[in-house]
C-alpha positions, 0 to 999 in steps of 0.5 A, a space after each residue: 380404482 376399477 369399474 363397479 360391477 355391483 351397479 352395472 345394470 342399475 340406473 339410479 337417477 336424481 330427478 331434476 326439478 325447477 329449483 335444480 337447473 340441469 347444469 347444477 350438480 346433484 347427488 344422493 347416497 347409495 345405501 344397501 341392506 341384505 344385498 338390496 340397494 336403496 337411495 338415501 339423502 339427496 341434495 342439489 349444489 351449484 355448478 361445480 360442487 354439491 354438499 351431501 348429508 350421508 344418511 340412509 333409510 333405517 336399517 340400511 348402510 351407506 356404501 357409496 355416492 351417485 352424483 352428476 358432472 353437468 357438461 363433463 365426463 363420467 369419470 371421478 375427479 381427484 376431489 371426488 376420490 379424496 372425499 370418497 376415501 375420507 368418508 370410507 365409501 367405495 362405490 362412486 357413480 357419476 352421470 352426465 345429464 346432458 349425454 345420459 352417460 353414467 359410469 360407476 367406479 370402485 374407489 380403493 
């Protein structure tokens, strides 16, 4: 796994609403078309996991996932890496809402 250069200067945030406490994991699909990024489906989960329907706007292709690690670190867990490999997605961005840290990774 290595750092993901494609997202180095991109901030993609999932808005936390009243229904989604800041200590719950949230996620969205990262989509691409002709070298441009778009946000796909979003979801809120629980304190330790989130389930996401991997879909993109019409004409876009899913290339990765952004999700939060509340009160954690912006590094992928072994479960994160395993799921990315199962889905065939290479780009994984993780943020920590409480600190504002975000890191993107390429899953090999």
